[in-house]
Each structure stands twice: as C-alpha cells, then as structure tokens.
C-alpha positions as CSV (number, residue, x, y, z in Angstrom):
1,M,20.4,-19.3,2.3
2,L,23.7,-19.3,0.4
3,F,24.1,-19.2,-3.3
4,R,26.9,-18.8,-5.8
5,R,27.5,-15.3,-7.1
6,S,27.6,-15.3,-10.9
7,K,28.3,-12.6,-13.5
8,E,24.6,-12.2,-13.8
9,D,24.3,-11.5,-10.1
10,K,27.0,-8.8,-10.3
11,I,25.1,-7.1,-13.1
12,F,21.9,-7.3,-11.1
13,K,23.6,-5.8,-8.1
14,Q,25.0,-2.9,-10.2
15,R,21.6,-2.1,-11.7
16,L,19.9,-2.4,-8.3
17,K,22.5,0.0,-6.8
18,K,21.5,2.7,-9.3
19,T,17.9,2.4,-8.3
20,L,18.5,2.3,-4.6
21,S,21.3,4.8,-4.4
22,F,23.2,2.5,-2.1
23,S,24.9,-0.9,-2.4
24,P,22.8,-3.9,-1.4
25,R,24.5,-6.7,0.6
26,N,22.3,-9.8,0.5
27,I,21.4,-10.1,-3.2
28,L,19.2,-13.2,-2.4
29,L,16.7,-11.0,-0.6
30,Y,16.2,-8.8,-3.6
31,K,15.9,-11.7,-6.0
32,I,13.1,-12.9,-3.8
33,A,11.6,-9.4,-3.7
34,F,11.3,-9.4,-7.5
35,S,10.0,-13.0,-7.8
36,H,6.3,-13.1,-8.6
37,R,4.4,-16.2,-7.5
38,T,4.1,-17.4,-11.1
39,K,7.9,-17.7,-11.3
40,P,9.4,-18.4,-7.8
41,F,13.1,-17.9,-7.1
42,I,14.6,-21.4,-6.5
43,N,17.6,-21.8,-4.1
44,N,18.8,-25.1,-2.7
45,G,15.7,-26.8,-3.9
46,K,13.3,-24.4,-2.2
47,E,10.9,-21.9,-3.8
48,Y,10.6,-18.3,-2.7
49,T,8.2,-15.6,-3.8
50,N,7.9,-12.0,-2.8
51,E,4.6,-12.3,-0.9
52,T,6.1,-12.4,2.6
53,L,8.4,-9.5,1.9
54,E,5.4,-7.6,0.5
55,F,3.7,-8.1,3.9
56,L,6.7,-6.9,5.8
57,G,7.3,-4.0,3.4
58,D,3.8,-2.7,3.8
59,A,4.4,-2.4,7.6
60,V,7.8,-0.7,7.1
61,L,6.4,1.8,4.6
62,N,3.6,2.8,6.9
63,L,6.1,3.5,9.7
64,I,8.4,5.5,7.4
65,A,5.4,7.5,6.0
66,A,4.2,8.2,9.5
67,N,7.6,9.5,10.7
68,Y,8.1,11.5,7.5
69,L,4.7,13.2,7.6
70,K,4.9,13.9,11.4
71,S,8.3,15.7,10.8
72,K,7.2,17.5,7.6
73,F,3.8,18.7,8.9
74,P,4.2,19.2,12.7
75,S,1.2,21.4,13.0
76,K,-1.2,19.0,11.3
77,T,-3.8,17.0,13.4
78,E,-3.7,13.3,13.8
79,G,-6.7,12.9,11.6
80,D,-5.1,15.0,8.8
81,L,-1.8,13.0,9.1
82,S,-3.8,9.7,8.9
83,I,-5.4,10.8,5.6
84,M,-2.1,11.9,4.1
85,R,-0.5,8.7,5.1
86,S,-3.3,6.7,3.6
87,N,-2.9,8.7,0.4
88,L,0.9,8.2,0.4
89,V,0.8,4.4,0.8
90,S,-2.4,3.7,-1.0
91,R,-2.4,1.0,-3.6
92,K,-2.9,3.5,-6.4
93,Q,0.0,5.7,-5.3
94,L,2.4,2.7,-4.8
95,N,1.5,1.5,-8.3
96,I,2.3,5.0,-9.7
97,I,5.7,5.2,-7.9
98,A,6.6,1.7,-9.0
99,K,5.9,2.7,-12.6
100,R,8.1,5.7,-12.2
101,L,10.9,3.6,-10.8
102,H,10.5,1.1,-13.7
103,I,10.2,-1.7,-11.2
104,V,9.0,-4.0,-14.0
105,K,12.5,-4.2,-15.4
106,F,13.6,-6.3,-12.4
107,L,10.5,-8.5,-12.1
108,S,10.8,-12.2,-12.5
109,K,7.5,-13.7,-13.7
110,S,5.9,-16.3,-15.9
111,K,5.8,-15.2,-19.6
112,Y,2.0,-15.6,-19.5
113,T,1.5,-13.2,-16.5
114,Y,-0.1,-9.9,-17.4
115,I,1.6,-7.2,-15.4
116,H,-1.3,-5.2,-14.0
117,N,-0.7,-2.1,-11.9
118,N,-1.1,-3.9,-8.5
119,I,1.8,-6.3,-9.3
120,Q,4.1,-3.4,-9.6
121,G,3.0,-1.7,-6.4
122,N,3.1,-5.0,-4.5
123,T,6.7,-5.5,-5.8
124,L,7.7,-2.1,-4.5
125,E,6.4,-3.1,-1.0
126,A,8.5,-6.3,-1.2
127,L,11.5,-4.2,-2.2
128,F,11.1,-2.2,1.0
129,G,10.8,-5.4,3.0
130,A,14.1,-6.7,1.4
131,I,15.9,-3.4,2.2
132,F,14.7,-3.5,5.8
133,L,16.0,-7.1,6.2
134,D,19.2,-6.4,4.3
135,R,20.3,-3.0,5.7
136,G,17.8,-2.0,8.4
137,Y,15.2,0.7,8.9
138,N,17.6,3.6,8.2
139,Y,18.4,2.4,4.7
140,A,14.7,1.8,4.0
141,E,14.0,5.4,5.1
142,K,16.9,6.6,3.0
143,F,15.5,4.9,-0.1
144,F,12.1,6.5,0.7
145,F,13.7,10.0,1.0
146,S,15.4,9.5,-2.4
147,L,11.9,9.0,-3.9
148,T,10.6,12.2,-2.4
149,N,13.8,14.2,-3.1
150,N,13.7,13.1,-6.8
151,N,10.1,14.1,-7.0
152,L,8.9,10.6,-7.6
153,I,6.4,11.2,-4.9
154,P,5.1,14.8,-5.5
155,E,3.7,16.5,-2.4
156,N,0.4,17.3,-4.0
157,E,-0.3,13.7,-4.6
158,Y,-0.8,12.9,-1.0
159,T,-1.7,16.3,0.6
160,E,-4.6,17.0,-1.8
161,N,-7.8,17.3,0.1
162,K,-10.2,14.8,-1.5
163,N,-13.8,14.3,-0.5
164,Y,-13.7,10.5,-0.1
165,K,-17.3,10.4,1.3
166,S,-18.6,12.0,-1.9
167,L,-16.5,9.6,-4.1
168,L,-17.9,6.6,-2.1
169,L,-21.5,7.9,-2.5
170,E,-21.0,8.4,-6.2
171,K,-19.6,4.9,-6.5
172,S,-22.6,3.4,-4.6
173,S,-25.0,5.2,-6.9
174,K,-23.1,4.1,-10.0
175,E,-22.6,0.5,-9.0
176,K,-25.9,0.2,-7.3
177,F,-25.0,-1.2,-3.8
178,K,-26.6,-0.1,-0.6
179,L,-24.3,2.2,1.4
180,E,-24.7,3.2,5.1
181,I,-22.4,5.5,7.1
182,I,-23.0,5.4,10.8
183,S,-21.0,7.5,13.3
184,T,-20.9,7.1,17.1
185,K,-19.2,9.0,19.9
186,K,-16.4,7.3,21.9
187,H,-14.6,8.5,25.0
188,I,-11.0,7.5,25.2
189,N,-8.8,8.6,28.1
190,G,-11.1,11.5,28.8
191,N,-11.2,12.7,25.2
192,T,-14.2,12.5,22.8
193,F,-13.7,10.8,19.5
194,F,-16.1,9.9,16.7
195,K,-16.0,6.4,15.1
196,S,-17.6,6.0,11.7
197,F,-18.6,2.7,10.2
198,I,-19.1,2.0,6.5
199,F,-21.7,-0.7,5.7
200,V,-22.0,-2.1,2.2
201,N,-25.2,-4.1,1.6
202,K,-25.4,-4.5,5.4
203,M,-21.8,-5.8,5.7
204,L,-19.3,-3.9,7.8
205,F,-16.7,-2.7,5.3
206,A,-14.5,-0.1,6.9
207,E,-14.0,2.1,10.0
208,G,-12.5,5.4,10.8
209,L,-11.7,7.2,14.1
210,A,-11.0,10.9,14.6
211,K,-11.8,13.8,16.9
212,R,-14.2,15.3,14.3
213,K,-17.2,13.4,12.9
214,K,-16.6,14.6,9.3
215,L,-13.0,13.6,9.5
216,S,-13.8,10.1,10.8
217,E,-16.3,9.7,7.9
218,Q,-13.6,10.7,5.5
219,I,-11.1,8.3,6.9
220,A,-13.6,5.4,6.9
221,S,-14.7,6.3,3.3
222,Q,-11.1,6.4,2.1
223,R,-10.4,3.0,3.6
224,A,-13.6,1.6,2.0
225,L,-12.5,2.9,-1.4
226,K,-9.1,1.3,-0.9
227,I,-10.7,-2.0,-0.2
228,F,-12.9,-1.6,-3.3
229,E,-9.7,-1.4,-5.5
230,N,-9.4,-5.2,-5.2
231,Y,-13.1,-6.1,-4.6
232,D,-15.7,-7.3,-7.0
233,T,-18.8,-5.2,-6.4
234,D,-21.0,-7.5,-8.5
235,K,-20.4,-10.3,-6.1
236,I,-21.6,-8.2,-3.2
237,N,-24.8,-7.3,-5.1
238,I,-25.4,-10.9,-6.2
239,R,-25.0,-12.2,-2.6
240,N,-27.3,-9.4,-1.4
241,K,-30.0,-10.4,-3.9
242,R,-29.9,-14.0,-2.8
243,N,-30.2,-13.0,0.9
244,N,-33.2,-10.8,0.1
245,R,-35.0,-13.8,-1.6
246,R,-34.8,-15.9,1.6
C-alpha cells in the first residue's frame, strides 16, 4: 500500500506527532484510522475505512488497560480489576477521552455526517489499532500512558465504585422492560465462582463471573448497560408484546 507523500501529508504527520508524542512511520495507517465509512480513504483504486482498525484497537486497548491496572493496583481482586477495566475502556469513557484529544480535527467524513459521541470513541480505538500496526505494542502503551500522565484519563473516572445493578434496575423501571438477574455457582479448578446472567424480556443479554455473587451481578449489570448504549429498548418491548400475543 504505497502512496506519494505530499506537502499535505507532511503537515498531517506533524500534527499527528504533537498528539501522539512520537513520530508515526506509516502515515497510510493513520489516514485509514481517521476515515469514517461515509468518506473512505482511497489508495490505488481501493477504499479503506477505519472499522477494521477499530476492531483491532479495541483488543489492544483492553490488553493495555489490563496490564496498566494490574501494575497500578496489585492488591485489587480480579473482579475489582475487571470492573475498573470496563470503566476505563467503556464506550462512554472512550468518547470523553476522544473529545479531550480533539480527535474530530483529524476525522475524514462526509459533510452530511453528524459527529455523535460514538464516532469519536470509535476513531480513538482505530487510532490505537494504527499505532499497534505501525510501531508495535510498546508505542501503543506509550500513547496510553501519555493520556494518563496528562490527566486526560483521571483516576476517579474508572475507580469510582458504581452500583451498576441499581442503575440497571432503575433503567428497567423507567423504560418498562422485564429484567431478570439469575446467579449460579460454578466450580473451576477447585475454586468456587458465581456466574450471573442478565435477561431482558426473557432474552439473555449479558453475563458476569466473579468469586463473589454481588460482584458477578455488578459485572453482568455493567456489561448490560454498555450494550444498552447502542441498543433500542423500544424494539425489545415491541418484539416482546408481539410474542405475548401469540
């Protein structure tokens, strides 16, 4: 995937270097990372969007966050670390970080595209994917550390103890869908765990596993709330009403 480097590319690289705190090598990867599907990046007659890089970046971010939290909070339990990681890489949190980074100034999109919060968070994930392919894991981690060191990811935003189960119950009451939380014991390698299942209108929605029942419910509830960020509750209720008529 070769392309000619123009004056515009040099300016793009300089601006990107200020954001990343290191010099990118393969500019093409970053152009793809900032290309929304409404305006693909075209090179040698082929169209590229950031969706594949977004998928890769999500995995890279989860690994970086897990390593970071394990080192920063060595005395925390696996369940506590899982919740903090979920907070740290949640869609809402990534949207906030992307706004603080002014990611939108790099974004290539159709002029008719409304830039909602998720587009910015998705683009941030794609950026991590591009960094990983361009410079490797260490540089992706370096960029993450620059965000924490510059207070773009304040500690209280991911360590705050939130009662996700209560938030989910409140949401079900407000939006009038049937919610069930079922927990069972599981024995894994001689250890006892609790696995909690979230059912929304009799459909399995999310799961959580932890050594304590309450914690497994919190993990499952948080995952359910994350899914709801991009889910139309009205469609669930309409489908449930139809099923009840049969």
